[in-house]
CHARMM-style PDB file with segment names, atoms N, HN, CA, C and O in Angstrom:
ATOM      1  N   MET     1      60.860-235.875  19.388  1.00  0.00      PROA
ATOM      2  CA  MET     1      60.051-236.555  20.378  1.00  0.00      PROA
ATOM      3  C   MET     1      60.678-236.379  21.756  1.00  0.00      PROA
ATOM      4  O   MET     1      61.873-236.623  21.923  1.00  0.00      PROA
ATOM      5  N   ASN     2      59.921-235.977  22.704  1.00  0.00      PROA
ATOM      6  HN  ASN     2      58.951-235.779  22.568  1.00  0.00      PROA
ATOM      7  CA  ASN     2      60.389-235.828  24.074  1.00  0.00      PROA
ATOM      8  C   ASN     2      60.162-237.112  24.844  1.00  0.00      PROA
ATOM      9  O   ASN     2      59.075-237.687  24.814  1.00  0.00      PROA
ATOM     10  N   ASN     3      61.196-237.552  25.529  1.00  0.00      PROA
ATOM     11  HN  ASN     3      62.079-237.085  25.553  1.00  0.00      PROA
ATOM     12  CA  ASN     3      61.092-238.754  26.347  1.00  0.00      PROA
ATOM     13  C   ASN     3      60.639-238.398  27.748  1.00  0.00      PROA
ATOM     14  O   ASN     3      60.998-237.348  28.282  1.00  0.00      PROA
ATOM     15  N   PHE     4      59.857-239.271  28.332  1.00  0.00      PROA
ATOM     16  HN  PHE     4      59.566-240.124  27.898  1.00  0.00      PROA
ATOM     17  CA  PHE     4      59.429-239.103  29.721  1.00  0.00      PROA
ATOM     18  C   PHE     4      60.614-239.283  30.661  1.00  0.00      PROA
ATOM     19  O   PHE     4      60.768-238.543  31.633  1.00  0.00      PROA
ATOM     20  N   SER     5      61.450-240.275  30.360  1.00  0.00      PROA
ATOM     21  HN  SER     5      61.325-240.876  29.570  1.00  0.00      PROA
ATOM     22  CA  SER     5      62.648-240.519  31.155  1.00  0.00      PROA
ATOM     23  C   SER     5      63.697-241.191  30.278  1.00  0.00      PROA
ATOM     24  O   SER     5      63.402-241.671  29.183  1.00  0.00      PROA
ATOM     25  N   TYR     6      64.909-241.214  30.776  1.00  0.00      PROA
ATOM     26  HN  TYR     6      65.149-240.824  31.665  1.00  0.00      PROA
ATOM     27  CA  TYR     6      66.018-241.846  30.081  1.00  0.00      PROA
ATOM     28  C   TYR     6      66.542-242.998  30.935  1.00  0.00      PROA
ATOM     29  O   TYR     6      66.173-243.140  32.100  1.00  0.00      PROA
ATOM     30  N   ASP     7      67.412-243.823  30.336  1.00  0.00      PROA
ATOM     31  HN  ASP     7      67.711-243.708  29.389  1.00  0.00      PROA
ATOM     32  CA  ASP     7      67.999-244.939  31.070  1.00  0.00      PROA
ATOM     33  C   ASP     7      68.693-244.466  32.339  1.00  0.00      PROA
ATOM     34  O   ASP     7      68.588-245.111  33.383  1.00  0.00      PROA
ATOM     35  N   VAL     8      69.401-243.344  32.255  1.00  0.00      PROA
ATOM     36  HN  VAL     8      69.487-242.820  31.408  1.00  0.00      PROA
ATOM     37  CA  VAL     8      70.135-242.869  33.432  1.00  0.00      PROA
ATOM     38  C   VAL     8      69.194-242.484  34.563  1.00  0.00      PROA
ATOM     39  O   VAL     8      69.572-242.567  35.732  1.00  0.00      PROA
ATOM     40  N   ASP     9      67.974-242.064  34.239  1.00  0.00      PROA
ATOM     41  HN  ASP     9      67.667-241.996  33.290  1.00  0.00      PROA
ATOM     42  CA  ASP     9      66.989-241.764  35.278  1.00  0.00      PROA
ATOM     43  C   ASP     9      66.555-243.035  36.000  1.00  0.00      PROA
ATOM     44  O   ASP     9      66.414-243.041  37.223  1.00  0.00      PROA
ATOM     45  N   ILE    10      66.349-244.091  35.256  1.00  0.00      PROA
ATOM     46  HN  ILE    10      66.464-244.085  34.262  1.00  0.00      PROA
ATOM     47  CA  ILE    10      65.946-245.382  35.824  1.00  0.00      PROA
ATOM     48  C   ILE    10      67.099-245.988  36.624  1.00  0.00      PROA
ATOM     49  O   ILE    10      66.879-246.609  37.664  1.00  0.00      PROA
ATOM     50  N   LEU    11      68.326-245.806  36.135  1.00  0.00      PROA
ATOM     51  HN  LEU    11      68.504-245.302  35.291  1.00  0.00      PROA
ATOM     52  CA  LEU    11      69.509-246.346  36.801  1.00  0.00      PROA
ATOM     53  C   LEU    11      69.625-245.859  38.240  1.00  0.00      PROA
ATOM     54  O   LEU    11      70.082-246.603  39.109  1.00  0.00      PROA
ATOM     55  N   LYS    12      69.223-244.636  38.498  1.00  0.00      PROA
ATOM     56  HN  LYS    12      68.852-244.032  37.793  1.00  0.00      PROA
ATOM     57  CA  LYS    12      69.306-244.076  39.851  1.00  0.00      PROA
ATOM     58  C   LYS    12      68.472-244.867  40.860  1.00  0.00      PROA
ATOM     59  O   LYS    12      68.851-244.990  42.025  1.00  0.00      PROA
ATOM     60  N   TYR    13      67.344-245.397  40.410  1.00  0.00      PROA
ATOM     61  HN  TYR    13      67.036-245.297  39.464  1.00  0.00      PROA
ATOM     62  CA  TYR    13      66.400-246.056  41.323  1.00  0.00      PROA
ATOM     63  C   TYR    13      66.393-247.578  41.216  1.00  0.00      PROA
ATOM     64  O   TYR    13      66.097-248.266  42.192  1.00  0.00      PROA
ATOM     65  N   GLU    14      66.716-248.102  40.045  1.00  0.00      PROA
ATOM     66  HN  GLU    14      66.958-247.543  39.252  1.00  0.00      PROA
ATOM     67  CA  GLU    14      66.696-249.560  39.830  1.00  0.00      PROA
ATOM     68  C   GLU    14      67.954-250.020  39.094  1.00  0.00      PROA
ATOM     69  O   GLU    14      67.858-250.470  37.952  1.00  0.00      PROA
ATOM     70  N   PRO    15      69.126-249.919  39.713  1.00  0.00      PROA
ATOM     71  CA  PRO    15      70.358-250.296  39.016  1.00  0.00      PROA
ATOM     72  C   PRO    15      70.408-251.767  38.608  1.00  0.00      PROA
ATOM     73  O   PRO    15      71.115-252.112  37.661  1.00  0.00      PROA
ATOM     74  N   SER    16      69.686-252.629  39.291  1.00  0.00      PROA
ATOM     75  HN  SER    16      69.112-252.349  40.060  1.00  0.00      PROA
ATOM     76  CA  SER    16      69.711-254.054  38.953  1.00  0.00      PROA
ATOM     77  C   SER    16      69.100-254.337  37.583  1.00  0.00      PROA
ATOM     78  O   SER    16      69.365-255.387  36.998  1.00  0.00      PROA
ATOM     79  N   LEU    17      68.292-253.425  37.067  1.00  0.00      PROA
ATOM     80  HN  LEU    17      68.076-252.572  37.542  1.00  0.00      PROA
ATOM     81  CA  LEU    17      67.724-253.619  35.724  1.00  0.00      PROA
ATOM     82  C   LEU    17      68.799-253.604  34.648  1.00  0.00      PROA
ATOM     83  O   LEU    17      68.588-254.115  33.549  1.00  0.00      PROA
ATOM     84  N   PHE    18      69.940-253.026  34.958  1.00  0.00      PROA
ATOM     85  HN  PHE    18      70.112-252.611  35.851  1.00  0.00      PROA
ATOM     86  CA  PHE    18      71.033-252.964  33.992  1.00  0.00      PROA
ATOM     87  C   PHE    18      72.136-253.955  34.320  1.00  0.00      PROA
ATOM     88  O   PHE    18      73.131-254.028  33.598  1.00  0.00      PROA
ATOM     89  N   ASP    19      71.984-254.707  35.380  1.00  0.00      PROA
ATOM     90  HN  ASP    19      71.176-254.648  35.966  1.00  0.00      PROA
ATOM     91  CA  ASP    19      72.971-255.710  35.764  1.00  0.00      PROA
ATOM     92  C   ASP    19      72.411-257.105  35.522  1.00  0.00      PROA
ATOM     93  O   ASP    19      72.415-257.595  34.393  1.00  0.00      PROA
ATOM     94  N   ASP    20      71.940-257.727  36.564  1.00  0.00      PROA
ATOM     95  HN  ASP    20      71.937-257.329  37.481  1.00  0.00      PROA
ATOM     96  CA  ASP    20      71.496-259.116  36.522  1.00  0.00      PROA
ATOM     97  C   ASP    20      70.152-259.317  35.840  1.00  0.00      PROA
ATOM     98  O   ASP    20      69.900-260.383  35.280  1.00  0.00      PROA
ATOM     99  N   LEU    21      69.295-258.323  35.878  1.00  0.00      PROA
ATOM    100  HN  LEU    21      69.500-257.457  36.333  1.00  0.00      PROA
ATOM    101  CA  LEU    21      67.922-258.503  35.413  1.00  0.00      PROA
ATOM    102  C   LEU    21      67.645-257.961  34.019  1.00  0.00      PROA
ATOM    103  O   LEU    21      66.480-257.798  33.655  1.00  0.00      PROA
ATOM    104  N   HSD    22      68.669-257.677  33.229  1.00  0.00      PROA
ATOM    105  HN  HSD    22      69.615-257.810  33.525  1.00  0.00      PROA
ATOM    106  CA  HSD    22      68.427-257.067  31.929  1.00  0.00      PROA
ATOM    107  C   HSD    22      67.820-258.069  30.937  1.00  0.00      PROA
ATOM    108  O   HSD    22      68.036-259.277  31.033  1.00  0.00      PROA
ATOM    109  N   PHE    23      67.068-257.537  30.000  1.00  0.00      PROA
ATOM    110  HN  PHE    23      66.893-256.555  29.922  1.00  0.00      PROA
ATOM    111  CA  PHE    23      66.470-258.335  28.929  1.00  0.00      PROA
ATOM    112  C   PHE    23      67.378-258.280  27.707  1.00  0.00      PROA
ATOM    113  O   PHE    23      68.093-257.298  27.508  1.00  0.00      PROA
ATOM    114  N   ALA    24      67.355-259.316  26.898  1.00  0.00      PROA
ATOM    115  HN  ALA    24      66.774-260.113  27.059  1.00  0.00      PROA
ATOM    116  CA  ALA    24      68.184-259.342  25.693  1.00  0.00      PROA
ATOM    117  C   ALA    24      67.879-258.154  24.779  1.00  0.00      PROA
ATOM    118  O   ALA    24      68.771-257.666  24.086  1.00  0.00      PROA
ATOM    119  N   SER    25      66.654-257.694  24.771  1.00  0.00      PROA
ATOM    120  HN  SER    25      65.929-258.090  25.334  1.00  0.00      PROA
ATOM    121  CA  SER    25      66.281-256.564  23.915  1.00  0.00      PROA
ATOM    122  C   SER    25      66.902-255.252  24.380  1.00  0.00      PROA
ATOM    123  O   SER    25      66.912-254.277  23.629  1.00  0.00      PROA
ATOM    124  N   GLN    26      67.420-255.211  25.605  1.00  0.00      PROA
ATOM    125  HN  GLN    26      67.413-256.003  26.215  1.00  0.00      PROA
ATOM    126  CA  GLN    26      68.086-254.012  26.105  1.00  0.00      PROA
ATOM    127  C   GLN    26      69.483-253.845  25.538  1.00  0.00      PROA
ATOM    128  O   GLN    26      70.013-252.734  25.535  1.00  0.00      PROA
ATOM    129  N   VAL    27      70.091-254.918  25.059  1.00  0.00      PROA
ATOM    130  HN  VAL    27      69.660-255.820  25.061  1.00  0.00      PROA
ATOM    131  CA  VAL    27      71.453-254.871  24.540  1.00  0.00      PROA
ATOM    132  C   VAL    27      71.393-254.426  23.080  1.00  0.00      PROA
ATOM    133  O   VAL    27      70.924-255.165  22.214  1.00  0.00      PROA
ATOM    134  N   LEU    28      71.869-253.218  22.820  1.00  0.00      PROA
ATOM    135  HN  LEU    28      72.249-252.618  23.523  1.00  0.00      PROA
ATOM    136  CA  LEU    28      71.838-252.682  21.467  1.00  0.00      PROA
ATOM    137  C   LEU    28      73.115-252.982  20.706  1.00  0.00      PROA
ATOM    138  O   LEU    28      73.105-253.068  19.478  1.00  0.00      PROA
ATOM    139  N   ILE    29      74.223-253.144  21.436  1.00  0.00      PROA
ATOM    140  HN  ILE    29      74.231-253.074  22.433  1.00  0.00      PROA
ATOM    141  CA  ILE    29      75.512-253.431  20.799  1.00  0.00      PROA
ATOM    142  C   ILE    29      76.413-254.087  21.840  1.00  0.00      PROA
ATOM    143  O   ILE    29      76.297-253.799  23.031  1.00  0.00      PROA
ATOM    144  N   SER    30      77.292-254.949  21.406  1.00  0.00      PROA
ATOM    145  HN  SER    30      77.387-255.182  20.438  1.00  0.00      PROA
ATOM    146  CA  SER    30      78.276-255.555  22.305  1.00  0.00      PROA
ATOM    147  C   SER    30      79.559-255.797  21.526  1.00  0.00      PROA
ATOM    148  O   SER    30      79.560-255.797  20.295  1.00  0.00      PROA
ATOM    149  N   GLY    31      80.624-255.998  22.237  1.00  0.00      PROA
ATOM    150  HN  GLY    31      80.622-255.998  23.237  1.00  0.00      PROA
ATOM    151  CA  GLY    31      81.897-256.225  21.563  1.00  0.00      PROA
ATOM    152  C   GLY    31      83.012-256.389  22.564  1.00  0.00      PROA
ATOM    153  O   GLY    31      82.780-256.549  23.762  1.00  0.00      PROA
ATOM    154  N   SER    32      84.233-256.347  22.050  1.00  0.00      PROA
ATOM    155  HN  SER    32      84.421-256.217  21.077  1.00  0.00      PROA
ATOM    156  CA  SER    32      85.400-256.480  22.915  1.00  0.00      PROA
ATOM    157  C   SER    32      86.504-255.566  22.395  1.00  0.00      PROA
ATOM    158  O   SER    32      86.442-255.070  21.270  1.00  0.00      PROA
ATOM    159  N   GLY    33      87.500-255.357  23.222  1.00  0.00      PROA
ATOM    160  HN  GLY    33      87.550-255.761  24.136  1.00  0.00      PROA
ATOM    161  CA  GLY    33      88.647-254.545  22.826  1.00  0.00      PROA
ATOM    162  C   GLY    33      88.467-253.059  23.059  1.00  0.00      PROA
ATOM    163  O   GLY    33      89.240-252.259  22.532  1.00  0.00      PROA
ATOM    164  N   ALA    34      87.475-252.671  23.830  1.00  0.00      PROA
ATOM    165  HN  ALA    34      86.848-253.321  24.258  1.00  0.00      PROA
ATOM    166  CA  ALA    34      87.230-251.248  24.090  1.00  0.00      PROA
ATOM    167  C   ALA    34      88.248-250.712  25.090  1.00  0.00      PROA
ATOM    168  O   ALA    34      88.833-251.460  25.874  1.00  0.00      PROA
ATOM    169  N   GLU    35      88.443-249.402  25.042  1.00  0.00      PROA
ATOM    170  HN  GLU    35      87.969-248.794  24.405  1.00  0.00      PROA
ATOM    171  CA  GLU    35      89.377-248.744  25.944  1.00  0.00      PROA
ATOM    172  C   GLU    35      88.739-247.495  26.526  1.00  0.00      PROA
ATOM    173  O   GLU    35      87.944-246.822  25.870  1.00  0.00      PROA
ATOM    174  N   ILE    36      89.102-247.195  27.776  1.00  0.00      PROA
ATOM    175  HN  ILE    36      89.747-247.742  28.309  1.00  0.00      PROA
ATOM    176  CA  ILE    36      88.666-245.969  28.431  1.00  0.00      PROA
ATOM    177  C   ILE    36      89.896-245.140  28.724  1.00  0.00      PROA
ATOM    178  O   ILE    36      90.852-245.624  29.330  1.00  0.00      PROA
ATOM    179  N   SER    37      89.872-243.884  28.291  1.00  0.00      PROA
ATOM    180  HN  SER    37      89.095-243.491  27.799  1.00  0.00      PROA
ATOM    181  CA  SER    37      90.969-242.967  28.557  1.00  0.00      PROA
ATOM    182  C   SER    37      90.365-241.669  29.071  1.00  0.00      PROA
ATOM    183  O   SER    37      89.809-240.883  28.304  1.00  0.00      PROA
ATOM    184  N   GLY    38      90.479-241.455  30.373  1.00  0.00      PROA
ATOM    185  HN  GLY    38      90.930-242.093  30.996  1.00  0.00      PROA
ATOM    186  CA  GLY    38      89.849-240.273  30.972  1.00  0.00      PROA
ATOM    187  C   GLY    38      88.344-240.404  30.881  1.00  0.00      PROA
ATOM    188  O   GLY    38      87.762-241.327  31.452  1.00  0.00      PROA
ATOM    189  N   ALA    39      87.708-239.487  30.168  1.00  0.00      PROA
ATOM    190  HN  ALA    39      88.181-238.738  29.705  1.00  0.00      PROA
ATOM    191  CA  ALA    39      86.252-239.520  29.983  1.00  0.00      PROA
ATOM    192  C   ALA    39      85.870-240.008  28.594  1.00  0.00      PROA
ATOM    193  O   ALA    39      84.713-239.894  28.189  1.00  0.00      PROA
ATOM    194  N   THR    40      86.839-240.551  27.863  1.00  0.00      PROA
ATOM    195  HN  THR    40      87.779-240.643  28.192  1.00  0.00      PROA
ATOM    196  CA  THR    40      86.595-241.007  26.489  1.00  0.00      PROA
ATOM    197  C   THR    40      86.519-242.530  26.439  1.00  0.00      PROA
ATOM    198  O   THR    40      87.403-243.228  26.936  1.00  0.00      PROA
ATOM    199  N   PHE    41      85.455-243.025  25.832  1.00  0.00      PROA
ATOM    200  HN  PHE    41      84.738-242.459  25.428  1.00  0.00      PROA
ATOM    201  CA  PHE    41      85.259-244.465  25.644  1.00  0.00      PROA
ATOM    202  C   PHE    41      85.432-244.753  24.164  1.00  0.00      PROA
ATOM    203  O   PHE    41      84.711-244.189  23.340  1.00  0.00      PROA
ATOM    204  N   ASN    42      86.375-245.619  23.807  1.00  0.00      PROA
ATOM    205  HN  ASN    42      86.961-246.077  24.475  1.00  0.00      PROA
ATOM    206  CA  ASN    42      86.641-245.951  22.418  1.00  0.00      PROA
ATOM    207  C   ASN    42      86.483-247.451  22.221  1.00  0.00      PROA
ATOM    208  O   ASN    42      87.126-248.251  22.902  1.00  0.00      PROA
ATOM    209  N   ALA    43      85.626-247.821  21.288  1.00  0.00      PROA
ATOM    210  HN  ALA    43      85.104-247.171  20.735  1.00  0.00      PROA
ATOM    211  CA  ALA    43      85.388-249.233  20.990  1.00  0.00      PROA
ATOM    212  C   ALA    43      85.616-249.461  19.497  1.00  0.00      PROA
ATOM    213  O   ALA    43      84.717-249.218  18.692  1.00  0.00      PROA
ATOM    214  N   PRO    44      86.804-249.922  19.121  1.00  0.00      PROA
ATOM    215  CA  PRO    44      87.103-250.143  17.712  1.00  0.00      PROA
ATOM    216  C   PRO    44      86.114-251.113  17.068  1.00  0.00      PROA
ATOM    217  O   PRO    44      85.804-252.162  17.632  1.00  0.00      PROA
ATOM    218  N   GLY    45      85.638-250.762  15.919  1.00  0.00      PROA
ATOM    219  HN  GLY    45      85.890-249.910  15.461  1.00  0.00      PROA
ATOM    220  CA  GLY    45      84.700-251.616  15.198  1.00  0.00      PROA
ATOM    221  C   GLY    45      83.249-251.453  15.605  1.00  0.00      PROA
ATOM    222  O   GLY    45      82.364-252.012  14.956  1.00  0.00      PROA
ATOM    223  N   ALA    46      82.983-250.701  16.664  1.00  0.00      PROA
ATOM    224  HN  ALA    46      83.702-250.247  17.191  1.00  0.00      PROA
ATOM    225  CA  ALA    46      81.605-250.490  17.122  1.00  0.00      PROA
ATOM    226  C   ALA    46      81.044-249.237  16.457  1.00  0.00      PROA
ATOM    227  O   ALA    46      81.694-248.192  16.436  1.00  0.00      PROA
ATOM    228  N   ASN    47      79.849-249.350  15.920  1.00  0.00      PROA
ATOM    229  HN  ASN    47      79.322-250.199  15.936  1.00  0.00      PROA
ATOM    230  CA  ASN    47      79.200-248.199  15.292  1.00  0.00      PROA
ATOM    231  C   ASN    47      78.007-247.807  16.159  1.00  0.00      PROA
ATOM    232  O   ASN    47      76.908-248.338  15.999  1.00  0.00      PROA
ATOM    233  N   PHE    48      78.237-246.878  17.071  1.00  0.00      PROA
ATOM    234  HN  PHE    48      79.130-246.447  17.201  1.00  0.00      PROA
ATOM    235  CA  PHE    48      77.205-246.460  18.005  1.00  0.00      PROA
ATOM    236  C   PHE    48      76.063-245.732  17.301  1.00  0.00      PROA
ATOM    237  O   PHE    48      74.914-245.813  17.733  1.00  0.00      PROA
ATOM    238  N   ASN    49      76.373-245.029  16.229  1.00  0.00      PROA
ATOM    239  HN  ASN    49      77.307-244.963  15.878  1.00  0.00      PROA
ATOM    240  CA  ASN    49      75.312-244.354  15.471  1.00  0.00      PROA
ATOM    241  C   ASN    49      74.369-245.358  14.818  1.00  0.00      PROA
ATOM    242  O   ASN    49      73.151-245.185  14.858  1.00  0.00      PROA
ATOM    243  N   ALA    50      74.926-246.400  14.221  1.00  0.00      PROA
ATOM    244  HN  ALA    50      75.915-246.540  14.188  1.00  0.00      PROA
ATOM    245  CA  ALA    50      74.095-247.424  13.576  1.00  0.00      PROA
ATOM    246  C   ALA    50      73.252-248.176  14.606  1.00  0.00      PROA
ATOM    247  O   ALA    50      72.140-248.604  14.299  1.00  0.00      PROA
ATOM    248  N   ALA    51      73.774-248.341  15.827  1.00  0.00      PROA
ATOM    249  HN  ALA    51      74.678-247.993  16.076  1.00  0.00      PROA
ATOM    250  CA  ALA    51      73.045-249.030  16.891  1.00  0.00      PROA
ATOM    251  C   ALA    51      72.051-248.106  17.587  1.00  0.00      PROA
ATOM    252  O   ALA    51      71.313-248.529  18.476  1.00  0.00      PROA
ATOM    253  N   LYS    52      72.040-246.835  17.173  1.00  0.00      PROA
ATOM    254  HN  LYS    52      72.640-246.491  16.450  1.00  0.00      PROA
ATOM    255  CA  LYS    52      71.128-245.817  17.721  1.00  0.00      PROA
ATOM    256  C   LYS    52      71.375-245.569  19.211  1.00  0.00      PROA
ATOM    257  O   LYS    52      70.439-245.390  19.991  1.00  0.00      PROA
ATOM    258  N   ILE    53      72.661-245.563  19.588  1.00  0.00      PROA
ATOM    259  HN  ILE    53      73.421-245.708  18.955  1.00  0.00      PROA
ATOM    260  CA  ILE    53      73.054-245.212  20.948  1.00  0.00      PROA
ATOM    261  C   ILE    53      73.011-243.689  21.049  1.00  0.00      PROA
ATOM    262  O   ILE    53      73.603-242.995  20.222  1.00  0.00      PROA
ATOM    263  N   THR    54      72.321-243.174  22.045  1.00  0.00      PROA
ATOM    264  HN  THR    54      71.839-243.737  22.717  1.00  0.00      PROA
ATOM    265  CA  THR    54      72.184-241.727  22.207  1.00  0.00      PROA
ATOM    266  C   THR    54      72.505-241.317  23.648  1.00  0.00      PROA
ATOM    267  O   THR    54      72.634-242.157  24.539  1.00  0.00      PROA
ATOM    268  N   ALA    55      72.627-240.029  23.844  1.00  0.00      PROA
ATOM    269  HN  ALA    55      72.522-239.347  23.120  1.00  0.00      PROA
ATOM    270  CA  ALA    55      72.871-239.491  25.183  1.00  0.00      PROA
ATOM    271  C   ALA    55      71.730-239.906  26.099  1.00  0.00      PROA
ATOM    272  O   ALA    55      70.569-239.909  25.693  1.00  0.00      PROA
ATOM    273  N   GLY    56      72.062-240.255  27.329  1.00  0.00      PROA
ATOM    274  HN  GLY    56      73.005-240.252  27.660  1.00  0.00      PROA
ATOM    275  CA  GLY    56      71.061-240.678  28.302  1.00  0.00      PROA
ATOM    276  C   GLY    56      70.928-242.181  28.413  1.00  0.00      PROA
ATOM    277  O   GLY    56      70.180-242.674  29.258  1.00  0.00      PROA
ATOM    278  N   MET    57      71.648-242.926  27.569  1.00  0.00      PROA
ATOM    279  HN  MET    57      72.255-242.525  26.883  1.00  0.00      PROA
ATOM    280  CA  MET    57      71.632-244.382  27.646  1.00  0.00      PROA
ATOM    281  C   MET    57      72.739-244.859  28.583  1.00  0.00      PROA
ATOM    282  O   MET    57      73.686-244.122  28.859  1.00  0.00      PROA
ATOM    283  N   VAL    58      72.619-246.074  29.064  1.00  0.00      PROA
ATOM    284  HN  VAL    58      71.849-246.673  28.840  1.00  0.00      PROA
ATOM    285  CA  VAL    58      73.573-246.657  30.003  1.00  0.00      PROA
ATOM    286  C   VAL    58      74.500-247.601  29.248  1.00  0.00      PROA
ATOM    287  O   VAL    58      74.065-248.359  28.381  1.00  0.00      PROA
ATOM    288  N   VAL    59      75.789-247.543  29.593  1.00  0.00      PROA
ATOM    289  HN  VAL    59      76.143-246.928  30.298  1.00  0.00      PROA
ATOM    290  CA  VAL    59      76.781-248.461  29.041  1.00  0.00      PROA
ATOM    291  C   VAL    59      77.218-249.388  30.158  1.00  0.00      PROA
ATOM    292  O   VAL    59      77.619-248.929  31.227  1.00  0.00      PROA
ATOM    293  N   TYR    60      77.144-250.687  29.922  1.00  0.00      PROA
ATOM    294  HN  TYR    60      76.818-251.061  29.053  1.00  0.00      PROA
ATOM    295  CA  TYR    60      77.595-251.680  30.901  1.00  0.00      PROA
ATOM    296  C   TYR    60      78.950-252.198  30.441  1.00  0.00      PROA
ATOM    297  O   TYR    60      79.081-252.692  29.321  1.00  0.00      PROA
ATOM    298  N   LEU    61      79.944-252.087  31.291  1.00  0.00      PROA
ATOM    299  HN  LEU    61      79.838-251.686  32.200  1.00  0.00      PROA
ATOM    300  CA  LEU    61      81.301-252.506  30.953  1.00  0.00      PROA
ATOM    301  C   LEU    61      81.727-253.660  31.841  1.00  0.00      PROA
ATOM    302  O   LEU    61      81.457-253.677  33.042  1.00  0.00      PROA
ATOM    303  N   GLN    62      82.406-254.633  31.219  1.00  0.00      PROA
ATOM    304  HN  GLN    62      82.625-254.619  30.244  1.00  0.00      PROA
ATOM    305  CA  GLN    62      82.888-255.794  31.972  1.00  0.00      PROA
ATOM    306  C   GLN    62      84.218-256.218  31.370  1.00  0.00      PROA
ATOM    307  O   GLN    62      84.293-256.537  30.183  1.00  0.00      PROA
ATOM    308  N   SER    63      85.271-256.222  32.188  1.00  0.00      PROA
ATOM    309  HN  SER    63      85.210-255.963  33.152  1.00  0.00      PROA
ATOM    310  CA  SER    63      86.583-256.647  31.716  1.00  0.00      PROA
ATOM    311  C   SER    63      86.764-258.140  31.927  1.00  0.00      PROA
ATOM    312  O   SER    63      86.109-258.740  32.780  1.00  0.00      PROA
ATOM    313  N   THR    64      87.648-258.731  31.153  1.00  0.00      PROA
ATOM    314  HN  THR    64      88.180-258.244  30.460  1.00  0.00      PROA
ATOM    315  CA  THR    64      87.863-260.178  31.251  1.00  0.00      PROA
ATOM    316  C   THR    64      88.500-260.563  32.581  1.00  0.00      PROA
ATOM    317  O   THR    64      88.320-261.687  33.050  1.00  0.00      PROA
ATOM    318  N   ASP    65      89.251-259.631  33.199  1.00  0.00      PROA
ATOM    319  HN  ASP    65      89.398-258.718  32.818  1.00  0.00      PROA
ATOM    320  CA  ASP    65      89.880-259.941  34.480  1.00  0.00      PROA
ATOM    321  C   ASP    65      88.990-259.615  35.676  1.00  0.00      PROA
ATOM    322  O   ASP    65      89.383-259.861  36.816  1.00  0.00      PROA
ATOM    323  N   GLY    66      87.792-259.064  35.433  1.00  0.00      PROA
ATOM    324  HN  GLY    66      87.474-258.865  34.506  1.00  0.00      PROA
ATOM    325  CA  GLY    66      86.844-258.786  36.487  1.00  0.00      PROA
ATOM    326  C   GLY    66      87.080-257.494  37.245  1.00  0.00      PROA
ATOM    327  O   GLY    66      86.327-257.181  38.167  1.00  0.00      PROA
ATOM    328  N   VAL    67      88.106-256.735  36.881  1.00  0.00      PROA
ATOM    329  HN  VAL    67      88.717-256.989  36.131  1.00  0.00      PROA
ATOM    330  CA  VAL    67      88.387-255.473  37.562  1.00  0.00      PROA
ATOM    331  C   VAL    67      87.272-254.473  37.300  1.00  0.00      PROA
ATOM    332  O   VAL    67      86.853-253.747  38.202  1.00  0.00      PROA
ATOM    333  N   VAL    68      86.797-254.439  36.061  1.00  0.00      PROA
ATOM    334  HN  VAL    68      87.138-255.028  35.329  1.00  0.00      PROA
ATOM    335  CA  VAL    68      85.674-253.556  35.693  1.00  0.00      PROA
ATOM    336  C   VAL    68      84.450-254.435  35.499  1.00  0.00      PROA
ATOM    337  O   VAL    68      84.473-255.371  34.700  1.00  0.00      PROA
ATOM    338  N   ASP    69      83.384-254.139  36.226  1.00  0.00      PROA
ATOM    339  HN  ASP    69      83.365-253.379  36.875  1.00  0.00      PROA
ATOM    340  CA  ASP    69      82.143-254.902  36.087  1.00  0.00      PROA
ATOM    341  C   ASP    69      81.006-254.044  36.593  1.00  0.00      PROA
ATOM    342  O   ASP    69      80.638-254.108  37.766  1.00  0.00      PROA
ATOM    343  N   GLY    70      80.458-253.250  35.713  1.00  0.00      PROA
ATOM    344  HN  GLY    70      80.757-253.198  34.760  1.00  0.00      PROA
ATOM    345  CA  GLY    70      79.365-252.380  36.117  1.00  0.00      PROA
ATOM    346  C   GLY    70      78.934-251.452  35.018  1.00  0.00      PROA
ATOM    347  O   GLY    70      79.454-251.504  33.903  1.00  0.00      PROA
ATOM    348  N   HSD    71      77.985-250.605  35.330  1.00  0.00      PROA
ATOM    349  HN  HSD    71      77.562-250.563  36.236  1.00  0.00      PROA
ATOM    350  CA  HSD    71      77.445-249.692  34.347  1.00  0.00      PROA
ATOM    351  C   HSD    71      77.965-248.295  34.574  1.00  0.00      PROA
ATOM    352  O   HSD    71      78.425-247.939  35.660  1.00  0.00      PROA
ATOM    353  N   THR    72      77.877-247.512  33.512  1.00  0.00      PROA
ATOM    354  HN  THR    72      77.504-247.801  32.631  1.00  0.00      PROA
ATOM    355  CA  THR    72      78.268-246.117  33.556  1.00  0.00      PROA
ATOM    356  C   THR    72      77.296-245.333  32.708  1.00  0.00      PROA
ATOM    357  O   THR    72      76.509-245.912  31.959  1.00  0.00      PROA
ATOM    358  N   ARG    73      77.344-244.054  32.816  1.00  0.00      PROA
ATOM    359  HN  ARG    73      77.984-243.583  33.424  1.00  0.00      PROA
ATOM    360  CA  ARG    73      76.461-243.232  32.004  1.00  0.00      PROA
ATOM    361  C   ARG    73      77.214-242.096  31.392  1.00  0.00      PROA
ATOM    362  OT1 ARG    73      76.632-241.288  30.668  1.00  0.00      PROA
TER     363      ARG     73
END
């Protein structure tokens, strides 16, 4: 199936949809204890395949100390 657009396409024009204005149905998976090393995102215990996370989706990251608070693609 070909998609008309992806989350990253929408992010360019309406970033607030992934911040303050998101709907609960937009959250496919959540957790804690994730790490970023270079371009690699590792979240122990998270099964992105089971949550149907695919290329073109947006990941919102928020650290407990507030240093990281935003979305990435």
